[in-house]
Each structure stands twice: as structure tokens, then as C-alpha cells.
C-alpha positions as CSV (number, residue, x, y, z in Angstrom):
1,M,0.0,0.0,0.0
2,E,1.6,3.3,-1.1
3,R,1.5,5.9,1.6
4,S,3.0,9.3,2.3
5,M,4.1,9.3,5.9
6,P,5.4,12.2,8.0
7,E,8.8,12.4,9.7
8,S,7.2,10.9,12.8
9,G,4.3,8.7,13.2
10,Q,5.7,5.5,11.5
11,K,4.7,2.0,12.2
12,T,6.2,-0.9,14.1
13,T,5.6,-4.6,14.3
14,Q,3.8,-4.1,17.6
15,G,1.1,-2.2,15.9
16,H,2.1,1.2,17.3
17,I,3.0,4.4,15.5
18,T,6.5,5.5,16.4
19,D,9.4,7.5,15.0
20,R,11.1,4.6,13.2
21,A,12.0,5.0,9.5
22,P,9.6,3.6,7.0
23,E,12.2,1.4,5.4
24,S,12.5,-0.6,8.6
25,I,8.9,-1.7,8.5
26,G,7.6,-5.0,7.0
27,T,4.6,-5.1,4.8
28,T,2.6,-7.3,7.2
29,A,3.2,-5.0,10.1
30,A,2.2,-2.0,7.9
31,R,-1.1,-3.6,7.0
32,R,-1.8,-4.5,10.7
33,T,-1.0,-1.0,11.9
34,G,-3.1,0.5,9.1
35,L,-6.1,-1.6,10.2
36,L,-5.6,-0.7,13.8
37,V,-5.4,3.0,13.1
38,T,-8.5,2.7,10.9
39,L,-10.4,1.1,13.8
40,V,-9.3,3.6,16.4
41,L,-10.0,6.6,14.2
42,G,-13.3,5.1,13.1
43,G,-14.3,4.6,16.7
44,L,-13.5,8.3,17.5
45,T,-15.6,9.5,14.6
46,A,-18.4,7.2,15.4
47,L,-18.7,8.3,19.1
48,P,-20.5,11.6,18.4
49,P,-23.3,10.1,16.3
50,L,-23.6,7.3,18.9
51,S,-23.9,10.0,21.6
52,M,-26.7,11.7,19.6
53,D,-28.7,8.9,18.2
54,M,-28.6,6.2,20.9
55,Y,-30.5,8.8,23.0
56,L,-33.3,9.5,20.5
57,P,-35.6,6.6,21.5
58,A,-35.4,7.7,25.2
59,L,-36.6,11.3,24.6
60,P,-40.3,10.6,25.6
61,E,-39.2,8.8,28.7
62,V,-36.9,11.6,29.7
63,T,-39.8,14.1,29.4
64,G,-41.8,12.1,31.9
65,A,-39.0,11.1,34.3
66,L,-37.7,14.7,34.7
67,N,-41.1,16.4,34.6
68,A,-39.9,18.7,31.8
69,P,-41.7,19.8,28.7
70,A,-40.8,18.2,25.4
71,A,-39.3,21.5,24.1
72,T,-36.9,21.6,27.1
73,V,-35.8,18.0,26.6
74,Q,-35.2,18.7,22.9
75,L,-32.6,21.2,24.1
76,T,-30.5,18.3,25.4
77,L,-29.9,17.4,21.7
78,T,-29.3,21.0,20.7
79,A,-26.8,21.4,23.5
80,C,-24.8,18.3,22.5
81,L,-24.8,19.4,18.8
82,A,-23.7,22.9,19.7
83,G,-20.9,21.5,21.9
84,M,-19.6,19.3,19.1
85,A,-19.5,22.3,16.8
86,L,-17.8,24.8,19.2
87,G,-15.5,22.2,20.7
88,Q,-13.8,21.6,17.5
89,L,-12.7,25.3,17.3
90,V,-11.0,24.8,20.7
91,V,-9.5,21.3,20.3
92,G,-8.2,21.7,16.7
93,P,-5.7,24.6,17.5
94,M,-4.7,22.8,20.8
95,S,-3.7,19.7,18.8
96,D,-1.5,21.8,16.5
97,K,0.3,23.3,19.5
98,W,0.6,20.3,21.9
99,G,0.3,17.3,19.5
100,R,-2.6,15.0,19.0
101,R,-2.5,12.6,21.9
102,R,-2.7,15.0,24.9
103,P,-5.8,17.0,23.8
104,L,-7.4,13.8,22.6
105,L,-6.9,11.9,25.9
106,I,-8.0,15.0,27.9
107,G,-11.1,15.3,25.7
108,M,-12.0,11.6,26.1
109,I,-11.6,11.7,29.9
110,V,-13.9,14.8,30.1
111,Y,-16.3,13.0,27.8
112,V,-16.5,10.0,30.1
113,L,-17.0,12.1,33.2
114,A,-19.7,14.3,31.6
115,T,-21.5,11.3,30.2
116,A,-21.5,9.6,33.7
117,V,-23.0,12.8,35.2
118,C,-25.7,12.8,32.5
119,A,-26.7,9.4,33.7
120,L,-27.2,10.8,37.2
121,A,-28.7,14.2,36.3
122,P,-31.8,14.9,38.6
123,T,-33.1,17.8,36.4
124,A,-33.5,18.6,32.8
125,E,-31.4,21.8,33.2
126,M,-28.5,19.8,34.6
127,L,-28.8,17.3,31.8
128,I,-28.7,20.1,29.2
129,G,-25.6,21.5,30.8
130,F,-23.7,18.3,30.9
131,R,-24.9,17.3,27.4
132,L,-23.2,20.5,26.3
133,L,-20.0,19.5,28.0
134,Q,-20.3,16.0,26.6
135,G,-20.5,17.5,23.1
136,L,-17.6,19.9,23.7
137,A,-15.4,17.0,24.8
138,G,-16.6,14.5,22.2
139,A,-15.6,17.0,19.5
140,A,-12.0,16.1,20.3
141,G,-12.5,12.7,18.6
142,I,-13.9,14.2,15.4
143,V,-11.4,17.0,14.9
144,I,-8.3,15.0,15.9
145,A,-9.2,12.0,13.9
146,R,-9.2,14.1,10.7
147,A,-5.9,15.8,11.8
148,V,-4.3,12.4,12.4
149,V,-5.3,11.3,8.9
150,R,-3.7,14.4,7.5
151,D,-0.5,13.6,9.5
152,L,-0.2,10.1,8.2
153,Y,-1.6,10.3,4.7
154,D,-1.5,12.5,1.7
155,G,-3.1,12.7,-1.8
156,V,-4.8,9.6,-3.0
157,E,-4.3,7.6,0.2
158,M,-5.9,10.4,2.3
159,A,-9.0,10.4,0.2
160,R,-9.1,6.6,0.4
161,F,-8.7,6.6,4.1
162,F,-11.6,9.1,4.5
163,S,-13.8,6.8,2.5
164,T,-12.8,3.9,4.8
165,L,-13.7,6.0,7.8
166,M,-17.1,6.7,6.3
167,L,-17.7,2.9,6.2
168,I,-17.1,2.7,10.0
169,S,-18.7,6.0,11.1
170,G,-21.6,5.7,8.7
171,V,-22.8,2.5,10.4
172,A,-23.1,4.4,13.7
173,P,-26.2,6.4,12.9
174,I,-27.9,3.2,11.6
175,I,-27.3,1.0,14.6
176,A,-27.4,3.7,17.4
177,P,-31.2,4.0,17.6
178,L,-31.5,0.3,17.5
179,I,-29.0,-0.1,20.4
180,G,-30.8,2.6,22.3
181,G,-34.2,0.9,21.8
182,Q,-32.8,-2.4,23.1
183,I,-31.2,-0.8,26.1
184,L,-34.6,0.7,27.0
185,R,-36.1,-2.8,26.9
186,I,-34.0,-3.8,30.0
187,T,-33.5,-0.4,31.8
188,D,-34.5,3.2,31.7
189,W,-33.1,6.2,29.8
190,R,-30.2,6.5,32.3
191,G,-28.9,3.2,31.1
192,V,-28.2,4.7,27.7
193,F,-25.7,7.1,29.3
194,Y,-24.2,4.3,31.3
195,V,-23.5,2.4,28.1
196,L,-22.1,5.5,26.5
197,T,-19.8,5.9,29.6
198,V,-18.5,2.3,29.2
199,I,-17.9,2.9,25.5
200,G,-16.0,6.1,26.3
201,V,-13.8,4.3,28.8
202,L,-13.0,1.5,26.4
203,L,-12.2,3.9,23.6
204,T,-10.0,6.0,25.9
205,L,-8.0,3.0,26.9
206,V,-7.6,2.0,23.2
207,V,-6.4,5.5,22.3
208,W,-4.0,5.5,25.2
209,R,-2.6,2.1,24.3
210,F,-2.5,2.1,20.5
211,L,-2.5,5.6,19.1
212,A,0.8,7.2,19.6
213,E,1.7,10.8,18.7
214,T,1.5,11.6,15.0
215,L,2.6,15.3,15.0
216,P,6.4,15.6,15.7
217,P,7.5,18.6,17.9
218,E,9.2,20.4,14.9
219,R,5.8,20.6,13.1
220,R,3.9,22.1,16.1
221,H,2.8,25.7,16.5
222,E,3.9,27.9,19.3
223,G,1.6,30.6,20.7
224,G,-1.7,30.9,22.4
225,V,-5.2,31.9,21.4
226,G,-3.9,34.8,19.3
227,Q,-1.8,32.6,17.2
228,A,-4.6,30.1,16.8
229,L,-6.9,32.9,15.6
230,R,-4.3,34.1,13.2
231,T,-3.8,30.6,11.8
232,M,-7.6,30.2,11.3
233,K,-7.7,33.7,9.7
234,G,-5.0,32.6,7.3
235,L,-6.9,29.4,6.4
236,L,-10.1,31.4,5.7
237,A,-8.1,33.8,3.5
238,D,-7.1,30.8,1.4
239,R,-9.8,31.0,-1.4
240,V,-9.5,27.4,-2.4
241,F,-9.6,26.0,1.2
242,A,-12.6,28.2,2.0
243,G,-14.2,26.9,-1.1
244,Y,-13.9,23.3,-0.1
245,M,-14.9,24.1,3.4
246,L,-18.1,25.8,2.3
247,T,-18.8,23.2,-0.3
248,G,-18.6,20.4,2.2
249,G,-20.6,22.3,4.8
250,L,-23.5,23.0,2.4
251,A,-23.5,19.4,1.2
252,F,-23.7,18.4,4.8
253,A,-26.6,20.8,5.4
254,A,-28.6,19.0,2.7
255,L,-27.9,15.8,4.6
256,F,-29.1,17.4,7.9
257,A,-32.2,18.6,6.1
258,Y,-33.0,15.0,5.2
259,I,-32.3,13.7,8.8
260,S,-34.6,16.4,10.2
261,A,-37.5,16.1,7.8
262,S,-37.5,12.4,6.8
263,P,-39.5,11.1,9.9
264,F,-42.3,13.5,9.1
265,V,-42.1,13.1,5.3
266,V,-42.1,9.4,5.3
267,Q,-44.5,8.7,8.2
268,E,-46.8,11.8,8.4
269,I,-47.2,12.7,4.8
270,Y,-46.9,9.3,3.1
271,G,-48.3,7.3,5.9
272,A,-45.5,4.8,6.3
273,S,-45.1,2.8,9.5
274,P,-42.1,3.4,11.9
275,Q,-40.7,0.1,10.7
276,T,-40.8,1.2,7.1
277,F,-39.2,4.5,8.0
278,S,-36.4,2.6,9.8
279,L,-35.9,0.4,6.8
280,L,-35.7,3.3,4.4
281,F,-33.4,5.2,6.7
282,G,-31.1,2.2,6.9
283,L,-31.1,1.7,3.1
284,N,-30.2,5.4,2.6
285,S,-27.3,5.1,5.1
286,I,-26.1,1.9,3.3
287,G,-26.2,3.8,0.0
288,L,-24.0,6.6,1.4
289,V,-21.5,4.1,2.8
290,A,-21.5,2.0,-0.3
291,V,-20.8,4.9,-2.6
292,G,-18.1,6.1,-0.2
293,Q,-16.4,2.7,-0.6
294,I,-16.8,2.9,-4.4
295,N,-15.1,6.3,-4.2
296,G,-12.2,5.0,-2.1
297,K,-11.7,1.7,-3.7
298,L,-12.5,2.3,-7.4
299,L,-12.5,6.0,-8.3
300,V,-9.7,7.5,-6.2
301,G,-6.5,6.9,-8.1
302,R,-8.3,6.6,-11.4
303,V,-10.4,9.8,-11.4
304,S,-9.3,13.2,-10.0
305,L,-10.7,14.1,-6.6
306,D,-12.3,17.2,-8.1
307,K,-14.0,15.3,-10.8
308,A,-15.4,12.7,-8.4
309,L,-16.5,15.6,-6.1
310,G,-18.2,17.3,-9.1
311,W,-20.1,14.1,-9.9
312,G,-21.3,13.9,-6.4
313,L,-22.5,17.6,-6.3
314,G,-24.2,17.3,-9.7
315,T,-26.1,14.2,-8.5
316,I,-27.2,15.9,-5.3
317,L,-28.4,18.9,-7.4
318,V,-30.4,16.7,-9.9
319,S,-31.9,14.5,-7.2
320,S,-32.9,17.5,-5.0
321,L,-34.5,19.1,-8.1
322,A,-36.4,15.9,-8.8
323,L,-37.6,15.8,-5.2
324,L,-38.9,19.4,-5.4
325,L,-40.8,18.6,-8.6
326,M,-42.3,15.5,-7.1
327,T,-43.3,17.0,-3.8
328,S,-44.7,20.2,-5.3
329,G,-47.1,18.3,-7.4
330,V,-45.6,19.0,-10.9
331,F,-46.0,15.3,-11.7
332,G,-49.3,15.0,-10.0
333,E,-49.8,12.8,-6.9
334,V,-46.7,10.6,-6.4
335,G,-46.3,7.9,-3.8
336,L,-43.6,7.1,-1.4
337,V,-41.6,4.9,-3.7
338,P,-40.5,7.7,-6.1
339,V,-39.7,10.1,-3.2
340,A,-37.8,7.4,-1.4
341,A,-35.8,6.7,-4.6
342,G,-34.9,10.4,-4.9
343,L,-33.8,10.5,-1.2
344,F,-31.7,7.4,-1.8
345,V,-29.9,8.9,-4.7
346,L,-29.3,12.1,-2.9
347,M,-28.0,10.4,0.2
348,S,-25.8,8.0,-1.8
349,A,-24.2,11.0,-3.6
350,M,-22.9,12.2,-0.2
351,G,-20.4,9.4,-0.4
352,L,-18.7,11.2,-3.2
353,A,-19.0,14.7,-1.8
354,M,-18.0,14.4,1.8
355,P,-14.7,12.5,1.8
356,N,-13.4,14.4,-1.2
357,T,-14.1,17.8,0.2
358,N,-12.3,16.8,3.4
359,A,-9.3,15.4,1.5
360,Q,-8.9,18.4,-0.9
361,A,-9.2,20.9,2.0
362,L,-6.7,19.1,4.3
363,M,-4.2,18.6,1.5
364,R,-3.7,22.3,1.4
365,T,-3.0,22.6,5.2
366,P,-0.3,20.2,6.3
367,H,1.0,23.0,8.5
368,A,-2.2,23.4,10.5
369,A,-4.2,20.2,10.1
370,G,-5.8,20.6,13.5
371,S,-7.1,24.1,12.9
372,A,-8.2,23.2,9.4
373,S,-10.1,20.2,10.7
374,A,-11.8,22.3,13.3
375,L,-13.0,24.8,10.7
376,L,-14.3,22.0,8.4
377,G,-16.2,20.3,11.2
378,T,-17.6,23.5,12.8
379,T,-18.8,24.8,9.5
380,S,-20.6,21.6,8.7
381,F,-22.3,21.5,12.1
382,L,-23.3,25.1,12.1
383,V,-24.6,25.3,8.5
384,G,-26.4,22.0,9.2
385,A,-27.9,23.4,12.4
386,V,-29.2,26.4,10.5
387,A,-30.7,24.4,7.6
388,S,-32.5,21.8,9.8
389,P,-35.2,24.0,11.3
390,L,-36.1,25.4,7.9
391,V,-37.5,22.1,6.7
392,G,-40.4,22.5,9.0
393,I,-41.2,26.1,8.2
394,A,-44.4,25.2,6.4
395,G,-45.6,22.6,8.9
396,E,-45.5,18.9,9.1
397,H,-47.8,18.2,6.1
398,T,-45.7,19.2,3.2
399,A,-42.3,18.0,2.0
400,V,-41.7,21.0,-0.2
401,P,-39.6,22.9,2.4
402,M,-37.2,19.9,2.7
403,A,-36.7,19.8,-1.1
404,V,-36.3,23.6,-1.3
405,V,-33.6,23.5,1.4
406,Q,-31.8,20.6,-0.2
407,L,-31.9,22.2,-3.7
408,T,-30.7,25.6,-2.3
409,C,-27.8,23.9,-0.5
410,A,-26.9,21.9,-3.6
411,V,-26.9,25.0,-5.8
412,L,-24.8,27.0,-3.2
413,A,-22.4,24.1,-2.8
414,L,-21.8,23.7,-6.5
415,T,-21.4,27.5,-6.8
416,C,-18.8,27.6,-4.1
417,F,-17.0,24.6,-5.7
418,L,-16.9,26.2,-9.1
419,G,-16.5,29.9,-8.0
420,L,-13.9,29.4,-5.2
421,C,-12.1,26.1,-5.8
422,R,-12.0,26.6,-9.6
423,P,-11.0,23.0,-10.3
424,W,-10.2,23.6,-13.9
425,Q,-7.3,26.0,-12.9
426,T,-5.7,23.5,-10.5
427,A,-2.9,21.3,-11.9
428,R,-3.5,17.8,-10.5
429,T,-2.9,14.4,-11.8
430,S,-5.8,12.0,-12.5
431,A,-5.2,10.5,-9.1
432,G,-5.3,13.8,-7.2
433,A,-2.3,15.9,-6.2
434,T,-0.4,15.7,-2.9
435,G,-0.7,19.4,-2.3
436,P,-2.2,22.6,-3.6
437,A,-1.3,24.1,-6.9
438,A,1.2,26.9,-6.9
């Protein structure tokens, strides 16, 4: 397997990443370490969706147990999502200054403690506060996982690795509500947080034991908050990086619009059962993961990353336009099957858009991968959080707002890609370059 490795962060026969030279490493050990790193980073990126979605089946029970209105209990989700968005802005620059391991381990320990307190929270207000802290700490896994990928990989291999991570982290939203539902069969809502606490402890131990430092001291940044802000300002001033950041964030917003609206669209408007909704949700998630694997295994290395990204954005645009035409009655009364097919195509195309925007953006920022990863993650969460409420602006009995939001996001994403990234001006090989064009 051809990889571009940094000065530090090499692999040994024990499955650790160390400072040994690459020529001293056997092929078998390299494969074993690559699998180990994939599983560790996949676990880190899967933890936030597990934290969000395992809790969903318990919301009605929490409302009754804490004697709180539904709107207040919904804030426990908002707080966790806001924490994940803002936490990345803090942890990313910290990892550029102190290395990856220390901020990651601190974040994981805080996550475990906050989750344990959530399980014991006597009031909704306390639960909201510690869900915010849980999100802030859990953000360390998201942002540092991307930064570690940038430390270890470059070019084609980085795009492939992001597609592999999508396979692992993409399964989490599918199984998380199912796990939460099974937990509620044997215990109450607090049991969900106890299970998340155990998962956090196990993942912390795995990180401590198997994921060594990947950012050598000579590549770290000195300085405090001011330096971090200057670094982020410099990244945002990079037109191409900002283009990929906005493109990825807007594509992610179309995904958030689907997640927010699909329960009402499928069940309330088209009359499907909860079981049918769960089946369609799972199929759409499988489509996203499958296309992500096609991207990593077949397209990357044969087609330029920008071309694959363009295909993904174009498909999202066409499918969202088709959804708008169907839901607005242009084709007359349409049933669930055509709408479900449109949503499946849109979701599957995310498997081309999301890994390639991350790879292209991070390829430009080897000097500040943590800060760049923080900006990518925060932008996606914030734009997604803005788009999600808009899908219900006309009530629960029409799917038109969902399609309008998705089409708007698709048009804006493609506009940012073409207007800011200008892929036709960038000199890359058909496999993707290992850095930005001069």
C-alpha cells in the first residue's frame, strides 16, 4: 500500500505508530497497523453520532422522568450538537500546539465524566448543561481523527482513508437508535448514558494504548489563542480552502435537512409505519456508505478528486430538483416509492461529496491540520444546524420545504466549488495531487 508518511508517526511490528523510519517496516506490520489505526479513528468519529442517536428513543421517557416539557428535553440534543460544533474550534488549534495525543486523551476523559453525570442528572437543566459539556469533549474525537489522517496520509491515500472512515462512522447512525431501543427494553433512559460511559472508557483505553503521537515537535505551532486565531484567519483567507470548506458544509446541510425532515415526510405525509421508516433510513445510510467505498476503492487513483466531487455535487443537485418537482405536485400525486428513490440517490451521492471535500481541503493545510479540521467540522455542524429548522417552516404536512432547502444547499455548494475552488485551474494528476497548486 503506497502511503505518504510524516517524519514521525511511523509503524512498528507491535502495531504502534513510532518514530522509526519507513524502510525498517515490514509489509505485514504495515497492514496490521493500518487496520488498527483505521479502527481507532473510526471509533473516534463514530462516538459523536452514537452519543446523539442512541439517546433518541429515550426522549419521551426523559420528558416524563424529569417532569420537563418536550421543548426543554429537545434542548439536550441541541446542546450536544452545539458543543460538538464549538468544541472543534478549541481542540483543533490545541492539537496543532501540543500534539494530537494529549488533547485527545483529555477530551476523552472529560467526555467519560460528563456522560456519567448525564446518567445521574436529577433535572433537565443539569442534563442540558452536561450534554453541552459532553458535546464539547466529544468534539476532540472528530477533529483530531481528521488531523491524524492528515498527519499520516497524503493525496490519493488520504482520500481513500476518509472513504474507509465513512464505512465505520456511517454505520453508527444506523445502529445507534436500535441499540438505544434495546437498552430501553431492559433499563430506563439513564442506562443509555451508562452504556455510552462504558464505550467512552474503552475507547479512551484503546487510544492511550495504541494511538501514539503523529505530530512531531518540529511541526507544532507555538503561541496561544492569538496565534490560533491568526492561523484560522490565514486558512479562511485561502480562497480554495474556504471553497472546499463551504462546499462540504453546504452538502452536509442537505444531509441534515434529510435527517430532520424524513421522519415527518415518510410517516406523516406518506403514511409509512415506523418500521418502514427505519428500513428506508437504513437503506439510505447503506447507500451513502457503499458509494463512499466505491469512491475510495475504485474512483480514487483513477479519477481526479475534483471530478469525483463534481459528480457527487451534480447528482445531489439533480436529485434534489427531482424531489422538489415531485413534492410540489408537478408530476401529480406521487407515492412514497419515487420520493424514497430520490432521497436514496441524494444520500448516496454524499459518499462522493463528503470524503473528497475533506481530502482536498486538508491537502492544502499540512502546516495546520488541527485548525483546518476544526474549521471544516464546525462549518458543517453550524450550517447543518441552520438548515435543519427550515425544513419544517411550512408545517409537518408538506415535503416542499425539505426539497427547497436541499436544492438551495446543492446550488450553493456547486457555486462555491466552481467559483472558489475553480478546479479547472488547478494542476492535478488524474489520481489527485499531494498538495495545492502553486
